[in-house]
C-alpha positions as CSV (number, residue, x, y, z in Angstrom):
1,M,26.5,18.5,-64.2
2,Q,28.3,15.8,-62.7
3,G,30.9,16.1,-59.8
4,T,32.3,14.6,-56.9
5,L,30.7,15.4,-53.5
6,D,33.9,17.6,-52.8
7,E,32.9,19.9,-55.5
8,Q,29.2,20.3,-54.9
9,F,29.7,20.9,-50.8
10,P,32.7,23.3,-50.5
11,K,34.8,21.3,-47.3
12,N,32.8,23.9,-44.6
13,R,29.5,23.1,-45.4
14,W,31.2,19.4,-45.6
15,R,31.9,19.9,-41.9
16,V,28.6,21.1,-40.7
17,A,26.3,18.5,-42.5
18,I,28.8,16.2,-41.0
19,A,28.1,17.7,-37.4
20,A,23.4,18.1,-38.2
21,L,24.4,14.4,-38.8
22,M,26.0,13.5,-35.9
23,R,23.3,15.1,-34.3
24,L,20.3,14.3,-35.5
25,T,22.1,10.4,-34.9
26,G,22.6,11.3,-31.5
27,L,18.7,12.3,-30.8
28,M,17.4,9.7,-32.1
29,C,19.5,7.0,-29.4
30,L,18.2,9.5,-26.6
31,C,14.6,9.0,-28.1
32,A,14.6,4.7,-28.4
33,L,16.4,5.0,-25.0
34,C,13.9,6.7,-23.6
35,A,11.1,4.7,-25.3
36,F,12.5,1.5,-23.4
37,S,13.2,3.2,-20.2
38,T,9.1,3.8,-20.0
39,I,8.5,-0.1,-21.7
40,S,11.0,-1.4,-19.2
41,A,8.6,0.6,-16.3
42,R,5.5,-0.7,-17.1
43,Q,7.2,-4.2,-17.5
44,Q,8.2,-3.7,-13.6
45,A,5.5,-2.1,-12.4
46,P,3.4,-5.1,-11.9
47,A,5.8,-6.8,-9.6
48,A,5.7,-4.6,-7.0
49,A,3.0,-3.0,-4.8
50,P,3.8,1.6,-3.3
51,N,4.6,2.0,0.1
52,S,3.7,5.4,-0.3
53,A,1.8,6.0,-3.1
54,S,0.3,9.5,-4.7
55,S,-2.4,9.5,-7.4
56,S,-2.3,11.0,-10.5
57,G,-5.3,12.2,-12.8
58,S,-8.2,10.0,-13.1
59,L,-8.4,7.6,-16.3
60,P,-10.8,6.5,-18.5
61,P,-14.1,5.1,-17.1
62,P,-14.6,1.7,-16.7
63,S,-15.6,-0.7,-19.1
64,I,-17.1,-3.5,-17.2
65,P,-19.8,-2.6,-14.7
66,I,-19.4,-1.4,-11.2
67,D,-21.0,-4.4,-9.5
68,Q,-19.1,-6.9,-11.2
69,I,-15.6,-5.3,-10.4
70,I,-16.8,-5.1,-6.5
71,Q,-17.8,-9.0,-7.3
72,R,-14.3,-10.0,-9.0
73,F,-12.1,-8.3,-6.5
74,A,-14.4,-8.9,-3.6
75,A,-13.9,-13.2,-4.5
76,R,-9.9,-12.5,-5.1
77,E,-9.4,-10.9,-2.0
78,A,-11.9,-13.8,-0.4
79,E,-8.4,-16.3,-2.8
80,F,-6.0,-13.8,-0.7
81,K,-7.0,-14.3,2.5
82,T,-7.7,-18.0,2.3
83,E,-3.6,-17.5,1.0
84,R,-2.4,-15.3,2.8
85,G,-3.1,-17.9,5.7
86,N,-1.0,-20.3,4.6
87,F,2.2,-17.6,5.0
88,T,4.6,-16.8,8.0
89,Y,5.9,-13.7,7.9
90,T,7.4,-11.3,10.9
91,Q,5.4,-8.3,12.2
92,T,6.9,-5.1,14.2
93,F,4.4,-2.9,15.4
94,V,5.3,0.4,16.7
95,I,3.0,3.2,18.4
96,Q,4.1,6.6,19.6
97,T,3.1,10.0,21.7
98,L,4.6,12.8,20.6
99,D,5.2,15.9,22.3
100,S,4.5,19.5,21.7
101,S,8.0,19.8,19.6
102,G,6.8,16.4,18.1
103,R,9.5,14.3,19.9
104,S,8.9,11.1,21.0
105,D,8.1,10.7,24.5
106,G,6.5,7.2,25.2
107,E,7.1,4.3,22.9
108,Y,5.2,0.7,22.5
109,K,6.7,-1.9,20.2
110,M,6.5,-5.6,19.9
111,T,8.2,-7.6,17.3
112,S,6.5,-11.0,16.7
113,E,6.4,-14.1,14.2
114,I,3.5,-15.2,12.5
115,V,4.4,-18.9,12.5
116,F,3.3,-22.8,12.6
117,T,3.6,-25.2,14.8
118,P,5.3,-28.9,13.1
119,S,1.3,-29.8,13.0
120,G,0.7,-26.7,10.5
121,K,-1.5,-24.3,13.1
122,R,-0.3,-21.3,12.6
123,Y,-0.2,-18.8,15.9
124,E,1.5,-15.4,16.9
125,K,5.1,-15.4,18.9
126,V,6.3,-12.7,20.0
127,T,10.2,-12.4,19.8
128,N,10.6,-8.9,20.8
129,A,8.7,-6.1,23.0
130,P,10.7,-4.0,25.0
131,T,9.0,-2.5,28.8
132,P,6.4,0.4,26.9
133,T,7.1,3.9,28.3
134,L,3.1,5.6,27.2
135,E,2.6,7.2,29.6
136,R,-0.8,9.4,28.1
137,I,-2.3,6.3,26.9
138,S,-2.7,2.2,26.8
139,L,-3.6,-0.2,24.1
140,S,-7.1,-1.9,24.3
141,Q,-7.7,-5.4,23.4
142,Q,-10.2,-3.5,19.7
143,D,-6.7,-1.9,19.7
144,L,-4.5,-5.3,19.6
145,D,-7.7,-6.8,17.5
146,D,-7.5,-3.6,14.9
147,L,-3.8,-4.6,14.2
148,E,-4.2,-8.1,12.9
149,H,-7.7,-7.9,11.2
150,V,-8.2,-3.7,10.2
151,Q,-5.4,-2.4,9.6
152,P,-4.3,-4.8,7.1
153,F,-7.8,-5.1,5.8
154,V,-9.4,-7.8,3.4
155,L,-12.9,-7.4,2.1
156,T,-14.1,-10.7,0.5
157,T,-17.6,-11.6,-0.7
158,N,-18.6,-12.7,2.2
159,E,-17.8,-9.2,3.9
160,L,-19.7,-7.4,1.2
161,S,-23.1,-7.0,2.9
162,K,-21.3,-5.3,6.1
163,Y,-20.6,-2.2,4.1
164,D,-22.6,0.1,2.1
165,I,-19.3,0.6,-0.9
166,K,-19.7,3.3,-3.7
167,Y,-17.2,3.9,-7.1
168,V,-15.2,7.6,-6.5
169,D,-12.9,6.9,-9.4
170,H,-10.5,5.2,-11.7
171,E,-7.5,7.0,-11.1
172,R,-3.8,6.2,-12.3
173,L,-1.7,5.0,-8.3
174,D,2.0,5.6,-9.2
175,E,2.7,2.8,-12.2
176,L,-1.0,1.0,-11.0
177,G,-4.5,1.9,-12.7
178,T,-7.1,1.6,-10.1
179,Y,-10.4,1.9,-8.9
180,V,-11.3,3.5,-6.0
181,F,-13.9,3.1,-3.8
182,E,-15.5,4.5,-1.2
183,V,-16.6,1.6,2.5
184,G,-18.1,2.3,5.1
185,P,-20.4,-0.1,7.4
186,K,-23.8,-0.6,6.3
187,T,-24.9,-0.7,10.3
188,I,-22.5,-1.4,13.5
189,E,-23.2,-4.1,16.1
190,K,-22.6,-5.0,19.3
191,N,-18.6,-5.9,19.6
192,Q,-17.7,-5.6,16.1
193,R,-14.7,-3.8,14.8
194,Y,-15.1,-2.1,11.4
195,F,-13.5,-0.2,8.5
196,Q,-14.8,2.9,7.2
197,G,-12.0,4.9,4.3
198,R,-10.9,4.0,1.0
199,V,-9.8,1.0,-1.0
200,W,-7.7,1.6,-3.9
201,V,-8.0,-1.7,-6.6
202,D,-5.6,-2.7,-9.4
203,D,-7.5,-2.8,-12.2
204,K,-5.9,-6.1,-13.9
205,D,-5.9,-8.2,-10.6
206,F,-8.7,-7.1,-8.8
207,E,-7.3,-6.6,-5.6
208,I,-6.8,-3.9,-3.3
209,V,-3.5,-2.5,-2.8
210,K,-3.7,0.3,-0.3
211,T,-6.5,1.2,2.0
212,D,-6.9,4.8,4.3
213,G,-9.5,4.8,6.8
214,K,-9.6,4.1,10.1
215,A,-11.6,1.4,12.4
216,V,-14.9,1.8,14.0
217,P,-16.3,2.4,15.8
218,D,-14.5,4.7,18.8
219,I,-15.6,3.9,21.9
220,R,-17.4,6.7,24.8
221,K,-19.6,5.2,27.6
222,K,-19.4,4.9,31.4
223,G,-16.6,7.7,31.6
224,Q,-14.1,5.6,29.3
225,E,-13.2,6.1,25.9
226,N,-11.0,4.4,23.5
227,V,-10.6,6.0,20.3
228,F,-8.7,4.8,16.9
229,P,-6.8,6.8,14.9
230,R,-6.3,7.0,10.8
231,F,-4.2,5.3,8.8
232,E,-3.0,4.0,5.4
233,T,-2.0,0.2,4.7
234,F,0.2,-0.1,1.2
235,R,-0.2,-3.4,0.0
236,Q,3.2,-5.3,-2.3
237,N,2.9,-8.2,-4.5
238,V,4.4,-11.7,-4.0
239,E,4.9,-14.2,-6.2
240,G,3.4,-11.9,-8.9
241,N,0.0,-13.8,-7.6
242,Y,-1.3,-11.4,-5.2
243,W,-1.1,-8.1,-3.1
244,F,0.9,-8.4,0.7
245,P,0.0,-5.8,3.5
246,T,3.8,-4.6,3.8
247,Y,3.3,-1.5,5.3
248,T,1.1,0.2,7.2
249,R,1.8,3.7,9.3
250,S,-0.5,6.8,11.2
251,N,0.1,9.9,12.1
252,D,-2.5,11.2,13.7
253,V,-4.2,13.5,17.0
254,L,-6.5,11.4,19.3
255,H,-9.1,12.9,20.1
256,F,-9.8,12.9,24.2
257,T,-12.3,14.7,26.6
258,S,-9.2,15.4,29.1
259,G,-7.3,16.6,25.8
260,D,-5.8,15.8,21.9
261,I,-2.7,13.4,21.9
262,P,-0.7,13.2,18.8
263,I,0.4,9.6,18.1
264,R,3.3,7.9,15.5
265,M,1.8,4.6,14.6
266,T,4.1,2.0,12.0
267,V,3.5,-1.2,11.2
268,R,5.8,-3.4,8.8
269,Y,5.1,-6.7,7.5
270,E,8.2,-8.4,6.3
271,N,9.5,-11.9,5.3
272,Y,6.5,-13.2,3.8
273,K,7.6,-17.2,3.8
274,R,5.0,-19.7,2.3
275,F,5.0,-22.6,5.0
276,G,8.0,-24.2,3.9
277,V,8.8,-22.5,1.6
278,T,10.7,-19.2,1.2
279,V,9.2,-16.4,-1.0
280,K,10.5,-13.0,-1.9
281,I,8.8,-9.9,-2.2
282,G,9.8,-7.8,-5.9
283,A,11.9,-4.8,-5.0
284,P,10.2,-1.9,-4.8
285,V,8.8,1.4,-6.7
286,K,9.9,5.1,-5.2
287,T,6.3,6.5,-4.3
288,G,6.4,8.7,-2.3
289,P,9.0,10.0,0.9
290,E,10.3,7.8,2.7
291,K,9.0,6.0,5.6
292,Q,9.8,6.8,9.3
């Protein structure tokens, strides 16, 4: 039997059919928008590093041998160390002691510029250093050395022989896939400083993107105590090539024989510029609580 559409569908059913079709069309558009947003986020992720990162589950085991991963990221770190030596940047270091309520009762702050002379020699120029108000602790030469070498930890091929490196997991760190390694010194030599803790290595760039640990050893001898806090350092991608340290933080308690002293520490590394050229850092991805 043939007839018009209106004859086959009474008007009330026709309206129902149109409404259903509109709902279906809207749902399809929403799905397409969600898919586009997911793809866009994945494309942007490699351009930024976590400021405060969180893990979100294990990934499949590595498809290449662990020893090869270690060799590859150590070689990449060696390249990065050389590259960072060609950059100027601003470094702001703040450490505070905290009272029983968690409020600051003493502070040391120093802002410096890592710059070059006209002849190309790199040096540190202090630009702001208010009078310290710390009373319960003081900074040692080891603290300043750790600020320069251990907190922005770099594990190069030449340093591998000094460390035991144990593979832990392949896990997602926000938008990044990372290999996680436990790192610690094989032996501790006199007057040498080391990193002990974990590192997260990007599984595509083979470069450290986060460290969580402390400088070792603590020093206790002849009535002298020099103990060091646990810290996290986060890196961010610069120029799409290397992951540069951008932020270090610590909320820890220093254990002295005379009593415990809570501290809060931050280091910010900003305004990276290749010597003679301005370099912009990609927009950071929000990955946790705001920095203090």
